[in-house]
C-alpha atoms as a printed R data frame, in Angstrom:
    type eleno elety resid chain resno       x       y       z
1   ATOM     1    CA   UNK     A     1   6.757   2.344  22.703
2   ATOM     2    CA   UNK     A     2   7.692   4.547  19.736
3   ATOM     3    CA   UNK     A     3   6.053   7.956  20.065
4   ATOM     4    CA   UNK     A     4   5.605   8.101  16.283
5   ATOM     5    CA   UNK     A     5   3.756   4.794  16.123
6   ATOM     6    CA   UNK     A     6   0.183   4.837  14.920
7   ATOM     7    CA   UNK     A     7  -2.024   3.960  17.877
8   ATOM     8    CA   UNK     A     8  -4.123   0.897  17.013
9   ATOM     9    CA   UNK     A     9  -5.343   0.364  20.573
10  ATOM    10    CA   UNK     A    10  -3.139  -2.662  21.217
11  ATOM    11    CA   UNK     A    11  -1.162  -3.327  24.393
12  ATOM    12    CA   UNK     A    12   2.628  -3.040  24.400
13  ATOM    13    CA   UNK     A    13   2.933  -6.852  24.401
14  ATOM    14    CA   UNK     A    14   0.480  -7.278  21.517
15  ATOM    15    CA   UNK     A    15   2.345  -4.584  19.593
16  ATOM    16    CA   UNK     A    16   5.649  -6.397  20.161
17  ATOM    17    CA   UNK     A    17   4.052  -9.612  18.873
18  ATOM    18    CA   UNK     A    18   2.912  -7.821  15.709
19  ATOM    19    CA   UNK     A    19   6.448  -6.486  15.160
20  ATOM    20    CA   UNK     A    20   7.918  -9.959  15.659
21  ATOM    21    CA   UNK     A    21   5.400 -11.447  13.224
22  ATOM    22    CA   UNK     A    22   6.349  -8.904  10.565
23  ATOM    23    CA   UNK     A    23  10.044  -9.653  10.972
24  ATOM    24    CA   UNK     A    24   9.489 -13.422  10.867
25  ATOM    25    CA   UNK     A    25   7.182 -13.195   7.863
26  ATOM    26    CA   UNK     A    26   9.737 -11.073   6.012
27  ATOM    27    CA   UNK     A    27  12.505 -13.586   6.768
28  ATOM    28    CA   UNK     A    28  10.703 -16.895   6.239
29  ATOM    29    CA   UNK     A    29   7.698 -16.164   4.034
30  ATOM    30    CA   UNK     A    30   4.185 -17.435   4.636
31  ATOM    31    CA   UNK     A    31   4.861 -21.074   3.737
32  ATOM    32    CA   UNK     A    32   7.697 -21.509   6.249
33  ATOM    33    CA   UNK     A    33   6.334 -19.263   8.976
34  ATOM    34    CA   UNK     A    34   5.901 -20.902  12.389
35  ATOM    35    CA   UNK     A    35   5.218 -19.890  15.961
36  ATOM    36    CA   UNK     A    36   8.804 -20.957  16.687
37  ATOM    37    CA   UNK     A    37  10.426 -18.498  14.283
38  ATOM    38    CA   UNK     A    38   8.012 -15.755  15.346
39  ATOM    39    CA   UNK     A    39   9.163 -16.493  18.902
40  ATOM    40    CA   UNK     A    40  12.782 -16.094  17.788
41  ATOM    41    CA   UNK     A    41  11.956 -12.519  16.740
42  ATOM    42    CA   UNK     A    42  10.022 -11.857  19.961
43  ATOM    43    CA   UNK     A    43  12.030 -10.328  22.803
44  ATOM    44    CA   UNK     A    44   9.814 -11.812  25.504
45  ATOM    45    CA   UNK     A    45   8.876 -15.389  26.366
46  ATOM    46    CA   UNK     A    46   7.408 -17.447  23.522
47  ATOM    47    CA   UNK     A    47   4.757 -18.654  25.974
48  ATOM    48    CA   UNK     A    48   3.213 -15.186  25.718
49  ATOM    49    CA   UNK     A    49   2.431 -15.895  22.071
50  ATOM    50    CA   UNK     A    50   0.303 -18.864  23.090
51  ATOM    51    CA   UNK     A    51  -1.281 -16.854  25.878
52  ATOM    52    CA   UNK     A    52  -2.621 -14.372  23.322
53  ATOM    53    CA   UNK     A    53  -3.097 -16.643  20.285
54  ATOM    54    CA   UNK     A    54  -4.004 -20.321  20.083
55  ATOM    55    CA   UNK     A    55  -2.032 -21.068  16.902
56  ATOM    56    CA   UNK     A    56  -0.269 -19.549  13.890
57  ATOM    57    CA   UNK     A    57  -3.463 -19.064  11.897
58  ATOM    58    CA   UNK     A    58  -5.113 -17.112  14.704
59  ATOM    59    CA   UNK     A    59  -1.978 -14.997  15.107
60  ATOM    60    CA   UNK     A    60  -1.810 -14.242  11.385
61  ATOM    61    CA   UNK     A    61  -5.459 -13.164  11.302
62  ATOM    62    CA   UNK     A    62  -4.721 -10.830  14.209
63  ATOM    63    CA   UNK     A    63  -1.649  -9.561  12.339
64  ATOM    64    CA   UNK     A    64  -3.780  -8.891   9.272
65  ATOM    65    CA   UNK     A    65  -6.243  -6.915  11.399
66  ATOM    66    CA   UNK     A    66  -3.278  -4.900  12.656
67  ATOM    67    CA   UNK     A    67  -2.079  -4.181   9.103
68  ATOM    68    CA   UNK     A    68  -5.596  -3.162   8.087
69  ATOM    69    CA   UNK     A    69  -5.826  -0.772  11.030
70  ATOM    70    CA   UNK     A    70  -2.528   0.824   9.979
71  ATOM    71    CA   UNK     A    71  -3.583   1.281   6.369
72  ATOM    72    CA   UNK     A    72  -6.945   2.738   7.376
73  ATOM    73    CA   UNK     A    73  -5.016   5.458   9.207
74  ATOM    74    CA   UNK     A    74  -2.985   6.411   6.107
75  ATOM    75    CA   UNK     A    75  -5.860   8.309   4.476
76  ATOM    76    CA   UNK     A    76  -8.470  10.536   6.103
77  ATOM    77    CA   UNK     A    77 -11.815  11.118   4.308
78  ATOM    78    CA   UNK     A    78 -12.351  14.233   6.440
79  ATOM    79    CA   UNK     A    79  -8.989  15.853   5.667
80  ATOM    80    CA   UNK     A    80  -9.067  19.637   5.284
81  ATOM    81    CA   UNK     A    81  -7.547  19.427   1.783
82  ATOM    82    CA   UNK     A    82  -8.933  16.372  -0.074
83  ATOM    83    CA   UNK     A    83  -6.625  16.773  -3.087
84  ATOM    84    CA   UNK     A    84  -3.524  17.022  -0.892
85  ATOM    85    CA   UNK     A    85  -4.699  13.993   1.108
86  ATOM    86    CA   UNK     A    86  -5.108  11.965  -2.091
87  ATOM    87    CA   UNK     A    87  -1.653  12.957  -3.304
88  ATOM    88    CA   UNK     A    88  -0.060  12.118   0.025
89  ATOM    89    CA   UNK     A    89  -1.734   8.706  -0.008
90  ATOM    90    CA   UNK     A    90  -0.669   7.774  -3.547
91  ATOM    91    CA   UNK     A    91   2.875   8.974  -2.885
92  ATOM    92    CA   UNK     A    92   2.893   6.716   0.156
93  ATOM    93    CA   UNK     A    93   2.121   3.701  -2.047
94  ATOM    94    CA   UNK     A    94   3.862   4.513  -5.341
95  ATOM    95    CA   UNK     A    95   7.591   4.035  -5.989
96  ATOM    96    CA   UNK     A    96   9.633   7.253  -5.880
97  ATOM    97    CA   UNK     A    97  10.764   8.615  -9.222
98  ATOM    98    CA   UNK     A    98  13.912   6.874 -10.419
99  ATOM    99    CA   UNK     A    99  14.196   4.318  -7.610
100 ATOM   100    CA   UNK     A   100  12.001   1.249  -7.289
101 ATOM   101    CA   UNK     A   101  13.776  -0.112  -4.224
102 ATOM   102    CA   UNK     A   102  13.502   2.765  -1.746
103 ATOM   103    CA   UNK     A   103   9.735   3.200  -1.452
104 ATOM   104    CA   UNK     A   104   8.836   3.736   2.211
105 ATOM   105    CA   UNK     A   105   5.497   1.983   2.645
106 ATOM   106    CA   UNK     A   106   5.971   1.078   6.307
107 ATOM   107    CA   UNK     A   107   3.478   3.019   8.460
108 ATOM   108    CA   UNK     A   108   4.831   5.430  11.057
109 ATOM   109    CA   UNK     A   109   6.591   3.798  13.987
110 ATOM   110    CA   UNK     A   110   6.655   0.262  12.559
111 ATOM   111    CA   UNK     A   111  10.211  -1.120  12.620
112 ATOM   112    CA   UNK     A   112  11.056  -2.114   9.056
113 ATOM   113    CA   UNK     A   113  13.070  -5.300   8.550
114 ATOM   114    CA   UNK     A   114  16.198  -4.948   6.433
115 ATOM   115    CA   UNK     A   115  15.517  -5.719   2.748
116 ATOM   116    CA   UNK     A   116  17.272  -8.752   1.325
117 ATOM   117    CA   UNK     A   117  19.402  -8.801  -1.826
118 ATOM   118    CA   UNK     A   118  16.285  -8.595  -4.004
119 ATOM   119    CA   UNK     A   119  15.695  -5.014  -2.866
120 ATOM   120    CA   UNK     A   120  12.035  -5.763  -2.161
121 ATOM   121    CA   UNK     A   121  10.544  -3.898   0.770
122 ATOM   122    CA   UNK     A   122   9.783  -6.606   3.412
123 ATOM   123    CA   UNK     A   123   6.568  -4.895   4.484
124 ATOM   124    CA   UNK     A   124   5.262  -4.942   0.906
125 ATOM   125    CA   UNK     A   125   6.255  -8.586   0.513
126 ATOM   126    CA   UNK     A   126   4.514  -9.574   3.751
127 ATOM   127    CA   UNK     A   127   1.271  -7.935   2.626
128 ATOM   128    CA   UNK     A   128   1.545  -9.514  -0.818
129 ATOM   129    CA   UNK     A   129   2.059 -13.001   0.614
130 ATOM   130    CA   UNK     A   130  -0.904 -12.665   2.953
131 ATOM   131    CA   UNK     A   131  -3.043 -11.340   0.102
132 ATOM   132    CA   UNK     A   132  -2.325 -14.441  -1.993
133 ATOM   133    CA   UNK     A   133  -3.915 -16.544   0.750
134 ATOM   134    CA   UNK     A   134  -7.293 -15.059  -0.157
135 ATOM   135    CA   UNK     A   135  -7.413 -17.624  -2.980
136 ATOM   136    CA   UNK     A   136  -7.790 -20.444  -0.450
137 ATOM   137    CA   UNK     A   137  -8.824 -18.836   2.833
138 ATOM   138    CA   UNK     A   138 -12.255 -17.264   3.267
139 ATOM   139    CA   UNK     A   139 -11.254 -15.363   6.429
140 ATOM   140    CA   UNK     A   140  -8.310 -13.739   4.669
141 ATOM   141    CA   UNK     A   141 -10.580 -12.915   1.710
142 ATOM   142    CA   UNK     A   142 -13.095 -11.183   3.974
143 ATOM   143    CA   UNK     A   143 -10.426  -9.067   5.634
144 ATOM   144    CA   UNK     A   144  -8.791  -7.943   2.390
145 ATOM   145    CA   UNK     A   145 -12.206  -7.244   0.877
146 ATOM   146    CA   UNK     A   146 -12.970  -5.027   3.863
147 ATOM   147    CA   UNK     A   147  -9.785  -2.979   3.635
148 ATOM   148    CA   UNK     A   148  -9.900  -2.619  -0.159
149 ATOM   149    CA   UNK     A   149 -13.542  -1.536  -0.010
150 ATOM   150    CA   UNK     A   150 -12.657   0.956   2.704
151 ATOM   151    CA   UNK     A   151  -9.867   2.420   0.576
152 ATOM   152    CA   UNK     A   152 -12.107   2.787  -2.478
153 ATOM   153    CA   UNK     A   153 -14.885   4.344  -0.390
154 ATOM   154    CA   UNK     A   154 -12.449   6.795   1.206
155 ATOM   155    CA   UNK     A   155 -10.915   7.843  -2.116
156 ATOM   156    CA   UNK     A   156 -14.425   8.205  -3.539
157 ATOM   157    CA   UNK     A   157 -15.373  10.507  -0.667
158 ATOM   158    CA   UNK     A   158 -12.304  12.708  -1.213
159 ATOM   159    CA   UNK     A   159 -13.008  12.964  -4.958
160 ATOM   160    CA   UNK     A   160 -16.650  13.887  -4.323
161 ATOM   161    CA   UNK     A   161 -15.612  16.586  -1.864
162 ATOM   162    CA   UNK     A   162 -13.284  18.134  -4.460
163 ATOM   163    CA   UNK     A   163 -16.086  17.976  -7.047
164 ATOM   164    CA   UNK     A   164 -18.469  19.734  -4.658
165 ATOM   165    CA   UNK     A   165 -15.830  22.401  -3.998
166 ATOM   166    CA   UNK     A   166 -15.552  23.019  -7.739
167 ATOM   167    CA   UNK     A   167 -11.948  21.850  -7.973
168 ATOM   168    CA   UNK     A   168 -12.602  18.581  -9.854
169 ATOM   169    CA   UNK     A   169 -14.672  18.176 -12.996
170 ATOM   170    CA   UNK     A   170 -17.928  16.200 -12.838
171 ATOM   171    CA   UNK     A   171 -17.164  12.471 -13.030
172 ATOM   172    CA   UNK     A   172 -18.130   9.075 -11.698
173 ATOM   173    CA   UNK     A   173 -16.205   9.365  -8.437
174 ATOM   174    CA   UNK     A   174 -16.414   5.687  -7.544
175 ATOM   175    CA   UNK     A   175 -15.175   4.592 -10.970
176 ATOM   176    CA   UNK     A   176 -12.244   7.015 -10.734
177 ATOM   177    CA   UNK     A   177 -11.438   5.717  -7.241
178 ATOM   178    CA   UNK     A   178 -11.437   2.157  -8.585
179 ATOM   179    CA   UNK     A   179  -9.064   3.228 -11.380
180 ATOM   180    CA   UNK     A   180  -6.663   4.879  -8.952
181 ATOM   181    CA   UNK     A   181  -6.623   1.859  -6.637
182 ATOM   182    CA   UNK     A   182  -6.102  -0.506  -9.595
183 ATOM   183    CA   UNK     A   183  -2.990   1.441 -10.607
184 ATOM   184    CA   UNK     A   184  -1.706   1.430  -7.021
185 ATOM   185    CA   UNK     A   185  -2.251  -2.311  -6.548
186 ATOM   186    CA   UNK     A   186  -0.565  -3.048  -9.877
187 ATOM   187    CA   UNK     A   187   2.418  -0.947  -8.832
188 ATOM   188    CA   UNK     A   188   2.782  -2.901  -5.581
189 ATOM   189    CA   UNK     A   189   2.368  -6.270  -7.277
190 ATOM   190    CA   UNK     A   190   5.062  -5.817  -9.922
191 ATOM   191    CA   UNK     A   191   7.562  -4.459  -7.420
192 ATOM   192    CA   UNK     A   192   7.134  -7.458  -5.130
193 ATOM   193    CA   UNK     A   193   7.110 -10.098  -7.857
194 ATOM   194    CA   UNK     A   194   9.854  -8.463  -9.912
195 ATOM   195    CA   UNK     A   195   7.848  -8.891 -13.115
196 ATOM   196    CA   UNK     A   196   8.082  -5.985 -15.578
197 ATOM   197    CA   UNK     A   197   9.341  -3.480 -13.022
198 ATOM   198    CA   UNK     A   198   9.034  -0.730 -15.634
199 ATOM   199    CA   UNK     A   199   5.276  -1.165 -15.230
200 ATOM   200    CA   UNK     A   200   5.552   0.366 -11.748
201 ATOM   201    CA   UNK     A   201   6.725   3.623 -13.319
202 ATOM   202    CA   UNK     A   202   3.977   3.439 -15.929
203 ATOM   203    CA   UNK     A   203   1.477   3.120 -13.073
204 ATOM   204    CA   UNK     A   204   3.022   6.151 -11.373
205 ATOM   205    CA   UNK     A   205   2.692   8.194 -14.575
206 ATOM   206    CA   UNK     A   206  -0.898   7.000 -15.002
207 ATOM   207    CA   UNK     A   207  -1.889   8.011 -11.474
208 ATOM   208    CA   UNK     A   208  -0.430  11.494 -11.856
209 ATOM   209    CA   UNK     A   209  -1.967  11.882 -15.310
210 ATOM   210    CA   UNK     A   210  -5.342  11.404 -13.631
211 ATOM   211    CA   UNK     A   211  -4.534  13.671 -10.669
212 ATOM   212    CA   UNK     A   212  -2.931  16.460 -12.725
213 ATOM   213    CA   UNK     A   213  -4.876  16.425 -15.989
214 ATOM   214    CA   UNK     A   214  -8.076  14.371 -15.907
215 ATOM   215    CA   UNK     A   215  -9.573  15.098 -12.507
216 ATOM   216    CA   UNK     A   216  -8.894  18.856 -12.030
217 ATOM   217    CA   UNK     A   217 -11.538  21.141 -13.511
218 ATOM   218    CA   UNK     A   218  -8.841  23.218 -15.183
219 ATOM   219    CA   UNK     A   219  -6.942  20.176 -16.455
220 ATOM   220    CA   UNK     A   220  -6.446  19.475 -20.155
221 ATOM   221    CA   UNK     A   221  -5.947  15.721 -20.643
222 ATOM   222    CA   UNK     A   222  -5.903  15.939 -24.459
223 ATOM   223    CA   UNK     A   223  -3.109  18.515 -24.476
224 ATOM   224    CA   UNK     A   224  -1.154  16.605 -21.806
225 ATOM   225    CA   UNK     A   225  -1.486  13.317 -23.704
226 ATOM   226    CA   UNK     A   226  -0.291  15.006 -26.907
227 ATOM   227    CA   UNK     A   227   2.717  16.433 -25.068
228 ATOM   228    CA   UNK     A   228   3.598  12.971 -23.759
229 ATOM   229    CA   UNK     A   229   3.336  11.567 -27.287
230 ATOM   230    CA   UNK     A   230   5.666  14.266 -28.624
231 ATOM   231    CA   UNK     A   231   8.167  13.461 -25.867
232 ATOM   232    CA   UNK     A   232   8.041   9.747 -26.696
233 ATOM   233    CA   UNK     A   233   8.710  10.500 -30.367
234 ATOM   234    CA   UNK     A   234  11.656  12.702 -29.428
235 ATOM   235    CA   UNK     A   235  13.102   9.916 -27.275
236 ATOM   236    CA   UNK     A   236  12.703   7.439 -30.145
237 ATOM   237    CA   UNK     A   237  14.533   9.797 -32.482
238 ATOM   238    CA   UNK     A   238  17.400  10.183 -30.012
239 ATOM   239    CA   UNK     A   239  17.675   6.406 -29.713
240 ATOM   240    CA   UNK     A   240  17.685   5.953 -33.504
241 ATOM   241    CA   UNK     A   241  20.460   8.494 -33.816
């Protein structure tokens, strides 16, 4: 197994099944996914899939647990530097500056399928498709509720630690965590759906406005907002010319 892979406590065979499921989901989408096309991506006997999982639904719930375990490992509430941990986490989720199609959101050691012509990261698309099933499936809803609650709680903990250390101003830490996660989820959604891609950059700017100007004790959000307004006016003048 890949030495860089995040250890989720699964056997080598179970890990290979998760990898095959990701590749099949990226290729076929949720609606057309079947045990057969997961087996096509699996290097071992398809019978092993049925040995571990009774049907596709059971396999997908196990796959979702696997994804949750990976995402839980991307942010540590006990990190030595809470601010740095927050910034590393948001950079992991947000698109890089100037390039919406090259965001690396695949956790360490997970083989990433090749993006199709749309440029959408297959890992992001797989998560998005599974998340849409929460509308109809209570088990999916419970699992996504658990991971989203965990993320908000973890971000809240990091913010509170920075407040206690005197680095962040006094604020409602949970509300700020909810704001940050809302921006991150919006960024992921528009990149996968292809709707108003420019919104992904607006979300990136919003997240860093909070991290650089609103949350730090020495930050000056009013001055920063005024500077952004001046820059927008300058851009408008250049365009008019």
